[in-house]
FILO-598361 format. One line per field, with one value per residue: x negated, y negated, z negated of N, C-alpha, C, O in turn. Coordinates in Angstrom, 2 decimals. Atoms other than C-alpha are relative to their C-alpha. Last residue first. Example, Ala and Ser with C-alpha at 12.3 -4.5 7.8 and 13.67 -1.06 7.14 Angstrom:
2
neast <- [0.82; -0.89]
nnorth <- [1.19; 1.19]
nup <- [0.06; 0.00]
caeast <- [-13.67; -12.30]
canorth <- [1.06; 4.50]
caup <- [-7.14; -7.80]
ceast <- [0.77; -0.90]
cnorth <- [-1.09; -1.20]
cup <- [-0.73; 0.00]
oeast <- [0.26; -1.94]
onorth <- [-2.20; -1.18]
oup <- [-0.90; -0.66]
//
This chain:
177
neast <- [0.93; 0.69; 0.92; 0.94; 0.97; 0.58; 0.95; 1.34; 0.80; 0.60; 1.16; 1.17; 0.52; 0.85; 1.28; 0.64; 0.53; 1.02; 1.19; 0.67; -0.53; 0.59; -0.71; 0.66; 0.57; -0.93; -0.80; 0.93; 0.16; -1.47; 0.19; 0.15; -1.04; 0.34; -0.20; 0.28; -1.25; -0.85; 0.60; -0.23; -1.33; -0.12; 0.86; -0.82; -1.15; 0.12; 0.19; -1.35; -0.83; -0.62; -1.18; 0.11; 0.70; -0.97; -0.31; 1.23; 0.17; -1.21; -0.04; 1.14; -0.56; 0.19; 1.10; -0.29; 0.92; 1.25; 0.63; 1.14; 0.27; 1.40; 0.09; -0.12; -1.35; 0.07; -0.49; 0.72; 1.46; 0.23; -0.32; 0.85; 1.35; -0.08; -0.36; 1.17; 0.91; -0.64; 0.30; -1.12; 0.30; 1.02; -0.38; -0.76; 0.78; 0.83; -1.07; -0.21; 1.28; 0.16; -1.01; 0.28; 1.10; -0.39; -1.06; 0.70; 0.74; -0.39; 0.71; 1.43; 0.43; 0.41; -0.95; -1.48; -0.26; 0.01; -1.38; -1.21; 0.16; -0.22; -1.56; -0.76; 0.20; -0.93; -1.43; -0.14; -0.25; -1.39; -0.95; -0.01; -0.76; -1.36; -0.31; -0.08; 1.00; 0.96; 0.93; -0.28; -0.99; 0.51; 1.05; -0.58; -0.80; 0.76; 0.02; -1.25; -0.67; 0.51; -0.55; -1.36; -0.10; 0.30; -0.82; 0.34; 1.38; 0.24; -0.48; 0.88; 1.40; -0.02; 0.06; 1.25; 0.68; -0.40; 0.51; 1.59; 0.19; -0.27; 1.16; -0.62; 0.79; -0.37; -1.38; 0.12; -1.14; 0.68; -0.50; -0.81; -0.76]
nnorth <- [-0.09; -1.38; -0.22; 1.06; -0.51; -1.34; 0.16; 0.70; -1.32; -0.83; 0.71; 0.06; -1.25; -0.25; 0.74; -0.47; -1.17; 0.48; 0.58; -1.14; -0.37; 0.84; 1.09; 1.32; -0.29; -0.20; 1.35; 0.92; -0.36; 0.28; 1.39; 0.99; 0.97; 1.31; 0.02; -1.66; -0.44; -0.59; -1.41; -0.92; -0.49; -0.83; -1.38; -0.62; -0.33; -1.13; -1.17; -0.44; -0.72; 0.93; 0.64; 0.86; 1.20; 1.15; 0.58; 0.56; 1.10; 0.77; 0.70; 1.01; 1.10; -0.13; 0.72; 1.13; -0.06; 0.73; -0.11; -0.95; -0.34; -0.27; -1.02; -1.40; -0.35; -1.59; -0.79; 0.19; -0.33; -1.23; -1.12; -0.31; -0.37; -1.48; -0.96; -0.30; -1.12; -1.07; -1.40; -0.37; 0.43; -0.62; -1.23; -0.01; 0.39; -1.06; -0.98; 0.44; -0.23; -1.57; -0.51; 0.42; -0.59; -1.36; 0.11; 0.25; -1.19; -0.38; 1.18; -0.11; 1.09; 1.06; 1.17; -0.48; -0.26; 1.07; 0.93; -0.63; 0.15; 1.27; 0.31; -0.59; 0.74; 1.22; -0.54; -0.34; 1.24; 0.64; -0.84; 0.39; 1.38; -0.37; -0.68; 0.96; 0.94; -0.14; -1.14; -1.10; -1.03; -0.51; -1.11; -1.44; -0.14; 0.13; -1.08; -0.59; 1.20; -0.04; -1.12; 0.05; 0.93; -0.60; 0.65; 1.43; 0.28; -0.28; 1.20; 1.08; -0.33; 0.15; 1.40; 0.42; -0.49; 0.82; 1.36; -0.05; 0.08; -1.19; -0.55; -1.13; -1.21; -0.54; 0.08; 0.39; -0.50; -0.76; -1.42; -0.16; -1.12]
nup <- [-1.00; 0.12; 1.27; -0.09; -0.90; 0.56; 1.08; -0.71; -0.72; 1.05; 0.62; -0.95; -0.29; 1.23; -0.01; -1.02; 0.70; 1.06; -0.72; -0.69; -1.20; -1.10; -0.34; 0.39; 1.33; 1.08; 0.14; 0.65; 1.50; 0.48; 0.40; -1.10; -0.17; -0.62; -1.63; -0.19; -0.64; 0.99; 0.23; -1.09; -0.13; 1.20; -0.24; -0.99; 0.69; 1.10; -0.86; -0.43; 1.00; 1.04; -0.28; -1.05; 0.43; 0.26; -1.31; -0.69; 0.72; -0.12; -1.39; 0.06; 0.52; 1.52; 0.59; 0.69; 1.22; 0.06; 1.37; 0.11; 1.34; -0.12; -0.90; 0.77; -0.40; -0.20; 1.08; 1.34; 0.15; -0.64; 0.92; 1.19; -0.51; -0.56; 1.15; 0.52; -0.51; -0.85; 0.32; 0.97; 1.22; 0.61; 0.30; 1.17; 1.42; 0.05; 0.53; 1.46; 0.75; 0.00; 0.65; 1.25; 0.64; 0.27; 1.18; 1.47; 0.45; 1.40; 0.87; 0.19; 0.66; -0.90; 0.23; -0.13; -1.28; -0.58; 0.21; -0.58; -1.44; -0.27; 0.18; -1.03; -1.20; -0.02; -0.25; -1.25; -0.81; 0.34; -0.79; -1.29; -0.23; 0.13; -1.25; -1.12; -0.07; -0.98; 0.45; -0.95; 0.38; 1.22; -0.08; 0.21; 1.08; 1.26; 0.85; 0.28; 0.47; 1.43; 0.56; 0.12; 1.09; 1.23; 0.91; -0.17; 0.07; 1.37; 0.72; -0.49; 0.54; 1.30; 0.35; -0.19; 1.28; 1.29; -0.40; 0.20; 1.32; 0.72; 0.71; 0.68; -0.27; -1.44; -0.59; -1.32; -0.89; -0.98; -0.24; -1.05; 0.15]
caeast <- [-273.91; -271.88; -271.21; -269.76; -267.49; -266.21; -265.80; -264.13; -261.72; -260.71; -260.05; -257.84; -255.92; -255.37; -254.43; -251.75; -250.36; -250.17; -248.35; -245.84; -245.27; -246.16; -244.43; -247.24; -245.17; -242.94; -245.62; -247.74; -244.70; -244.03; -247.75; -247.65; -248.22; -250.04; -248.82; -249.84; -250.53; -253.41; -255.77; -253.31; -253.07; -256.85; -257.19; -254.42; -256.05; -259.36; -258.11; -256.64; -259.93; -261.93; -263.77; -267.44; -267.62; -264.93; -267.66; -269.63; -266.25; -265.41; -268.94; -268.92; -265.43; -266.96; -265.60; -263.10; -264.17; -261.50; -258.86; -257.15; -253.52; -253.48; -249.57; -249.17; -250.59; -253.82; -253.86; -256.08; -255.26; -251.37; -250.98; -252.96; -250.90; -247.62; -248.48; -249.84; -246.91; -245.27; -247.46; -246.07; -249.33; -248.71; -245.18; -246.33; -249.01; -246.57; -244.15; -246.99; -248.00; -244.48; -243.81; -247.39; -247.08; -243.68; -244.86; -248.13; -246.08; -243.51; -245.28; -244.34; -240.63; -239.14; -237.23; -238.66; -242.20; -242.12; -240.83; -243.51; -246.33; -245.21; -244.99; -248.50; -249.81; -248.29; -249.98; -253.24; -252.92; -252.18; -255.29; -257.17; -256.13; -257.19; -260.63; -260.78; -259.96; -256.92; -255.07; -253.39; -253.08; -256.30; -255.12; -251.72; -252.58; -255.47; -253.43; -252.55; -255.96; -257.69; -255.60; -256.39; -260.08; -259.99; -258.45; -260.65; -260.72; -256.92; -256.30; -258.66; -256.85; -253.39; -254.45; -255.50; -252.09; -250.23; -252.28; -251.71; -247.79; -247.82; -247.59; -245.05; -246.48; -244.68; -246.41; -249.62; -249.41; -252.70; -250.92; -252.95; -254.56]
canorth <- [62.67; 63.39; 59.63; 58.85; 61.90; 60.88; 57.30; 58.24; 60.86; 57.98; 55.46; 58.04; 58.78; 55.17; 54.49; 57.06; 56.01; 52.42; 53.71; 55.64; 52.62; 52.58; 53.84; 56.11; 59.47; 58.54; 57.34; 60.39; 62.56; 60.89; 60.99; 64.71; 67.41; 70.66; 73.12; 73.73; 69.95; 69.14; 68.33; 65.70; 64.05; 63.82; 62.32; 59.82; 58.63; 58.61; 56.38; 53.88; 53.99; 53.34; 56.06; 57.09; 58.49; 60.93; 63.19; 63.73; 64.58; 67.16; 68.52; 68.67; 70.42; 73.24; 73.24; 75.82; 78.31; 78.35; 81.08; 79.94; 78.41; 76.30; 76.43; 74.65; 71.40; 69.75; 65.95; 63.97; 64.76; 65.16; 62.42; 60.05; 60.60; 60.32; 57.22; 55.55; 55.87; 52.73; 51.27; 47.71; 46.44; 48.58; 47.33; 43.68; 44.08; 45.64; 42.81; 40.20; 42.15; 42.17; 38.41; 37.16; 39.21; 37.96; 34.40; 34.99; 36.58; 33.72; 32.32; 35.57; 35.18; 37.41; 39.25; 42.60; 41.05; 39.46; 42.62; 44.82; 42.42; 42.20; 45.79; 46.19; 43.43; 45.11; 48.41; 46.65; 44.72; 47.87; 49.35; 46.20; 46.63; 50.43; 49.37; 46.57; 49.05; 50.75; 51.22; 47.68; 45.55; 43.43; 43.05; 41.40; 37.57; 37.94; 39.74; 36.73; 35.15; 38.44; 38.72; 35.28; 35.85; 39.01; 37.32; 38.51; 42.08; 42.06; 40.60; 43.36; 46.15; 44.73; 44.48; 48.17; 49.13; 47.20; 48.89; 52.32; 51.41; 50.64; 47.18; 45.91; 42.55; 39.26; 37.86; 39.17; 38.87; 38.24; 35.69; 32.62; 31.97]
caup <- [88.60; 85.50; 84.79; 88.30; 88.19; 84.86; 86.04; 89.41; 87.53; 85.03; 87.85; 89.57; 86.44; 85.61; 89.23; 89.15; 85.88; 87.37; 90.33; 88.23; 86.11; 82.54; 79.46; 78.28; 78.20; 81.10; 83.39; 82.52; 83.37; 86.76; 87.57; 87.49; 84.87; 84.98; 82.41; 78.63; 78.20; 75.73; 78.52; 79.96; 76.50; 76.01; 79.58; 78.72; 75.56; 77.07; 79.95; 77.24; 75.53; 78.51; 80.44; 80.45; 76.85; 78.03; 79.73; 76.60; 74.45; 77.04; 77.11; 73.20; 73.40; 75.68; 79.18; 80.21; 82.76; 85.34; 85.66; 88.79; 89.19; 92.42; 92.93; 89.64; 91.22; 89.80; 90.25; 92.51; 95.98; 96.16; 93.40; 95.40; 98.62; 97.03; 95.09; 98.34; 100.51; 99.22; 96.41; 96.35; 98.04; 100.92; 101.37; 101.04; 103.41; 106.12; 105.67; 105.96; 109.20; 110.68; 109.86; 111.03; 114.19; 115.15; 114.60; 116.55; 119.53; 119.72; 122.87; 124.70; 124.24; 126.82; 124.09; 125.23; 125.53; 122.06; 120.77; 122.37; 121.63; 117.80; 117.50; 118.98; 116.80; 113.68; 114.63; 115.10; 111.82; 109.89; 111.50; 110.36; 106.92; 106.84; 108.08; 105.37; 102.41; 101.34; 97.96; 98.37; 95.34; 95.84; 99.51; 98.75; 98.58; 101.00; 103.82; 105.78; 105.66; 106.38; 109.48; 110.59; 110.03; 112.01; 115.09; 117.97; 116.77; 116.24; 119.65; 121.46; 119.52; 120.42; 123.92; 124.02; 122.34; 124.96; 127.83; 126.23; 125.92; 129.60; 130.96; 133.68; 135.03; 135.33; 132.29; 130.49; 126.79; 124.86; 122.94; 121.89; 118.72]
ceast <- [-1.33; -1.07; -0.52; -1.09; -1.33; -0.86; -0.62; -1.05; -1.25; -0.88; -0.86; -1.23; -1.15; -0.68; -0.61; -1.31; -0.97; -0.55; -1.19; -1.34; -0.66; 0.62; -0.72; 0.65; -0.73; -0.57; 0.84; 0.63; -0.97; -0.10; 1.26; 0.01; -0.20; 1.18; -0.51; 0.08; -0.16; 1.29; 0.68; -0.73; 0.29; 1.63; 0.40; -0.63; 0.89; 1.09; -0.31; -0.11; 1.39; 0.88; 0.32; 1.16; 0.15; -0.62; 1.06; 0.78; -1.13; -0.25; 1.16; -0.06; -1.17; 0.54; 0.01; -1.26; 0.32; -0.63; -1.37; -0.48; -1.29; -0.48; -1.61; -0.15; 0.09; 1.57; 0.29; 0.41; -0.56; -1.59; -0.26; 0.31; -0.98; -1.34; -0.14; 0.07; -1.33; -0.98; 0.68; -0.29; 0.85; -0.54; -1.29; 0.41; 0.72; -0.89; -0.73; 0.97; 0.06; -1.07; -0.27; 1.23; -0.06; -0.98; 0.46; 1.11; -0.66; -0.95; 0.38; -0.57; -1.59; -0.43; -0.38; 0.87; 1.38; 0.42; -0.18; 1.28; 1.24; -0.07; 0.39; 1.45; 0.70; -0.16; 1.00; 1.37; 0.24; 0.19; 1.33; 0.64; 0.07; 0.83; 1.45; 0.40; 0.07; -1.20; -1.16; -1.12; 0.17; 0.79; -0.47; -1.21; 0.35; 0.83; -0.58; 0.05; 1.41; 0.83; -0.33; 0.64; 1.64; 0.13; -0.21; 0.57; -0.30; -1.45; -0.41; 0.55; -0.76; -1.34; 0.27; -0.08; -1.52; -0.97; 0.34; -0.55; -1.58; -0.29; 0.55; -1.39; 0.42; -0.86; 0.25; 1.50; -0.26; 0.95; -0.71; 0.50; 1.15]
cnorth <- [-0.56; 0.13; 1.43; 0.35; -0.77; 0.48; 1.38; -0.17; -0.60; 1.29; 1.04; -0.57; 0.19; 1.43; 0.36; -0.51; 0.71; 1.43; -0.29; -0.30; 1.18; 0.35; -1.07; -1.19; -1.29; -0.08; -0.07; -1.31; -0.97; 0.22; -0.45; -1.35; -0.95; -0.95; -1.24; 0.38; 1.45; 0.70; 0.83; 1.44; 0.93; 0.58; 1.02; 1.26; 0.86; 0.61; 1.05; 1.24; 0.32; 0.64; -0.99; -0.79; -0.86; -1.19; -1.18; -0.71; -1.06; -1.55; -0.80; -0.56; -1.11; -1.36; 0.04; -0.46; -1.30; 0.19; -0.78; -0.08; 1.15; 0.70; 0.54; 1.13; 1.54; 0.32; 1.46; 0.77; -0.01; 0.35; 1.45; 1.10; 0.15; 0.56; 1.46; 0.79; 0.11; 0.83; 0.95; 1.49; 0.53; -0.34; 0.86; 1.57; 0.17; 0.05; 1.32; 1.17; -0.32; 0.38; 1.67; 0.81; -0.31; 0.71; 1.38; 0.13; -0.08; 1.18; 0.20; -0.84; 0.11; -1.21; -1.11; -1.04; 0.39; 0.13; -1.34; -0.89; 0.66; -0.28; -1.15; -0.15; 0.73; -0.85; -1.20; 0.51; 0.42; -1.01; -0.43; 1.08; -0.22; -1.36; 0.35; 0.80; -0.90; -1.00; 0.09; 1.22; 1.02; 1.23; 0.65; 0.90; 1.31; -0.03; -0.35; 1.05; 0.49; -1.07; 0.07; 1.03; -0.38; -0.97; 0.44; -0.91; -1.38; -0.45; 0.11; -1.36; -1.19; 0.23; -0.40; -1.47; -0.67; 0.31; -0.87; -1.44; 0.17; -0.08; 1.31; 0.53; 1.04; 1.34; 0.48; -0.17; -0.41; 0.61; 0.64; 1.59; 0.20]
cup <- [-0.39; 1.00; 0.21; -1.02; 0.14; 1.09; -0.52; -1.00; 0.75; 0.66; -1.00; -0.42; 0.97; 0.13; -1.29; 0.13; 1.02; -0.55; -0.90; 0.76; 0.70; 1.22; 0.79; 0.20; -0.43; -1.50; -0.98; -0.17; -0.75; -1.59; -0.51; -0.37; 1.15; 0.22; 0.62; 1.56; 0.39; 0.73; -0.98; -0.33; 1.17; 0.15; -1.12; 0.42; 0.99; -0.61; -0.77; 1.07; 0.41; -0.79; -1.11; 0.35; 1.26; -0.40; -0.30; 1.11; 0.80; -0.58; 0.28; 1.52; 0.02; -0.47; -1.44; -0.52; -0.75; -1.34; 0.13; -1.32; 0.04; -1.46; -0.08; 1.08; -0.73; 0.18; 0.28; -1.10; -1.11; -0.29; 0.66; -0.79; -1.07; 0.30; 0.35; -1.22; -0.49; 0.92; 0.99; -0.29; -1.19; -1.25; -0.44; -0.37; -1.26; -1.25; -0.42; -0.57; -1.45; -0.89; -0.10; -0.79; -1.43; -0.68; -0.14; -1.01; -1.42; -0.52; -1.34; -0.97; -0.30; -0.62; 1.01; 0.04; 0.39; 1.63; 0.71; -0.23; 0.70; 1.70; 0.58; -0.12; 1.14; 1.56; -0.02; 0.29; 1.54; 0.94; -0.10; 0.95; 1.49; 0.31; -0.03; 1.38; 1.49; 0.02; 1.22; -0.27; 0.76; -0.44; -1.37; 0.01; -0.42; -1.20; -1.29; -0.93; -0.51; -0.85; -1.38; -0.89; -0.35; -1.15; -1.45; -1.18; 0.21; -0.16; -1.38; -0.90; 0.17; -0.86; -1.45; -0.20; 0.14; -1.15; -1.14; 0.25; -0.27; -1.40; -0.76; -0.55; -1.16; 0.27; 1.41; 0.53; 1.40; 1.15; 1.10; 0.31; 1.12]
oeast <- [-2.26; -1.92; -1.62; -2.29; -2.37; -2.01; -1.81; -2.20; -2.27; -1.89; -2.09; -2.32; -2.16; -1.86; -1.81; -2.29; -1.92; -1.76; -2.36; -2.31; -1.86; 1.40; -0.90; 0.09; -0.69; -0.04; 0.84; 0.57; -0.64; 0.22; 1.28; -0.05; -1.30; 2.26; -0.60; -0.44; -1.22; 1.90; 0.48; -0.35; 1.14; 1.89; 0.87; -0.01; 1.62; 1.10; 0.27; 0.80; 1.98; 1.37; -0.32; 1.06; 0.12; 0.06; 1.20; 0.60; -1.04; -0.08; 0.99; -0.10; -0.88; 0.59; 1.04; -2.11; 0.08; 0.00; -2.37; -0.34; -1.12; -1.44; -1.93; -0.12; -0.88; 2.41; 0.66; -0.41; -1.63; -1.96; -0.53; -0.57; -1.62; -1.76; -0.89; -0.85; -2.11; -1.84; 0.46; 0.31; 0.44; -1.16; -1.15; 0.38; 0.26; -0.92; -0.52; 0.89; -0.50; -0.89; -0.19; 0.86; -0.13; -0.63; 0.55; 0.94; -0.58; -0.81; -0.26; -1.36; -2.02; -0.25; 0.25; 1.86; 1.82; 1.20; 0.80; 2.12; 1.78; 0.70; 1.29; 2.14; 1.35; 0.81; 1.92; 1.98; 0.99; 1.25; 2.07; 0.87; 1.12; 1.89; 2.06; 1.11; 1.11; -1.33; -2.19; -2.23; 0.91; 0.27; -0.65; -1.15; 0.73; 0.29; -0.47; 1.07; 1.73; 1.19; 0.48; 1.43; 2.06; 0.52; 0.67; 0.13; -1.26; -1.74; -0.80; -0.28; -1.25; -1.60; -0.23; -1.08; -2.06; -1.46; -0.54; -1.43; -2.05; -1.01; 1.65; -2.36; 0.37; -1.34; -0.63; 2.33; -0.59; 0.57; -0.90; -0.19; 2.34]
onorth <- [-0.55; 1.02; 1.64; 0.43; -0.14; 0.84; 1.50; 0.19; 0.06; 1.84; 1.16; -0.02; 0.89; 1.56; 0.62; 0.23; 1.37; 1.58; -0.02; 0.47; 1.41; 1.30; -2.24; -2.24; -1.61; -0.72; -1.07; -1.96; -1.43; -0.66; -1.51; -1.59; -0.96; -0.64; -2.28; 1.36; 1.92; 1.57; 2.05; 2.53; 1.82; 1.77; 2.12; 2.31; 1.76; 1.81; 2.09; 2.06; 1.31; 1.73; -0.97; -1.74; -2.07; -2.22; -2.11; -1.91; -2.29; -2.58; -1.77; -1.76; -2.29; -2.22; 0.22; 0.31; -2.35; 0.62; -0.22; -1.10; 2.34; 0.25; 1.67; 2.31; 2.21; -0.32; 1.83; 1.05; 0.60; 1.46; 2.43; 1.87; 1.19; 1.60; 2.30; 1.59; 0.85; 0.34; 2.16; 2.01; 0.60; 0.48; 1.72; 1.93; 0.77; 0.98; 1.86; 1.56; 0.39; 1.24; 2.25; 1.54; 0.64; 1.40; 1.79; 0.80; 0.79; 1.60; -0.42; -0.38; 0.02; -2.29; -2.16; -1.04; 0.05; -0.61; -1.75; -1.15; 0.15; -1.09; -1.22; -0.34; 0.10; -1.29; -1.30; 0.28; -0.24; -1.14; -0.40; 0.84; -0.55; -1.34; 0.30; 0.29; -0.88; -1.91; 0.74; 0.96; 1.94; 2.20; 1.86; 1.96; 1.44; 0.44; 0.48; 1.12; 0.40; -0.85; 0.46; 0.75; -0.51; -0.59; 0.14; -2.06; -1.86; -1.39; -0.92; -2.13; -1.73; -0.40; -1.43; -1.98; -1.22; -0.60; -1.56; -1.91; -0.39; -1.01; 1.43; 0.74; 0.76; 1.53; 0.47; 0.70; -1.56; 1.41; 0.02; 2.57; 0.02]
oup <- [0.41; 0.87; -0.30; -0.74; 0.37; 0.84; -0.79; -0.74; 0.94; 0.20; -0.98; -0.23; 0.81; -0.19; -1.22; 0.28; 0.58; -0.74; -0.62; 0.72; 0.54; 1.22; 0.45; -0.12; -1.61; -2.42; -1.69; -1.21; -1.84; -2.39; -1.14; -1.57; 1.71; 0.72; -0.04; 2.08; 0.79; 0.12; -1.02; 0.12; 1.07; 0.04; -0.81; 0.56; 0.56; -0.91; -0.46; 1.17; -0.03; -0.48; -2.16; 1.13; 1.01; -0.45; 0.50; 1.33; 0.80; 0.08; 1.03; 1.80; 0.19; 0.40; -2.08; -0.98; -0.16; -2.30; 0.59; -2.00; 0.33; -2.08; 0.30; 0.73; -1.10; -0.45; 1.39; -1.97; -1.19; -0.68; -0.03; -1.19; -1.11; -0.21; -0.16; -1.40; 0.11; 1.65; 0.92; -1.23; -2.35; -1.93; -1.30; -1.54; -2.23; -2.06; -1.51; -1.73; -2.28; -1.75; -1.18; -1.71; -2.22; -1.63; -1.30; -2.03; -2.29; -1.67; -2.19; -1.80; -1.45; -0.05; 1.09; 0.76; 1.48; 2.23; 1.34; 0.64; 1.67; 2.21; 1.43; 0.88; 1.99; 2.18; 0.79; 1.34; 2.25; 1.55; 0.89; 2.14; 2.03; 0.94; 1.04; 2.24; 2.16; -0.80; 1.05; -0.73; 0.42; -0.99; -1.42; -0.61; -1.58; -2.20; -2.19; -1.61; -1.69; -2.01; -2.22; -1.79; -1.50; -2.25; -2.26; -1.26; -0.39; -0.90; -1.92; -1.37; -0.81; -1.89; -1.90; -0.71; -0.82; -1.82; -1.67; -0.48; -1.25; -1.78; -1.31; 0.18; -2.36; 1.39; 2.27; 0.27; 1.70; 2.00; 2.14; 0.01; 0.85]
//
C-alpha cells in the first residue's frame, strides 16, 4: 500500500482525482476492511462506498502533499475514510434523503382513489407486525406526517422510523408485483 504521490511535480486537481481513483481500485480490500464495522449500518451500497473512498483518497493526497508528508498518505486516508464511514453509518444525510423520496408531502395533494379495506388488508399481510402497526397509524392520519412524527409516536429514532417505512414500502411493493 504505497502512496501514489509523485514528488517534485505540481499536480492539478484532475490528476490528483485520477490518482485517487487508481489507488482506490487497487486497494479495494483495504477499503472493505476499514468500512466493515460500519457498512451494514450505511444506507449505500458498494459503489457508494468506493465513491466515498475516492473522495477520502483525494483529500488524503491533498493533505499529505500540502504537508510534504507523502509517506503518511495511508494514515491520512484511514482517518478520513473511517470518519466518513462513521458519519454515513450514523445516518447523516440519509434521513433527509429518504424522507424526501418515500413519504408524501403536503404539496402533492391529489385526489387519489382510495383502496378498498380488503386491498389494504391484503397489502399489509406482507409486512411485520410492527410495520403493520405503523402503516395503519399512517393511514389514519388526516394530513401527511414525517419521520419525526412517526418517531415521536412510536418512541423510536427518526432514522429507525424512516427505515421502518422504507422497508414497509419495499415489502408491500414486492408483494403486489
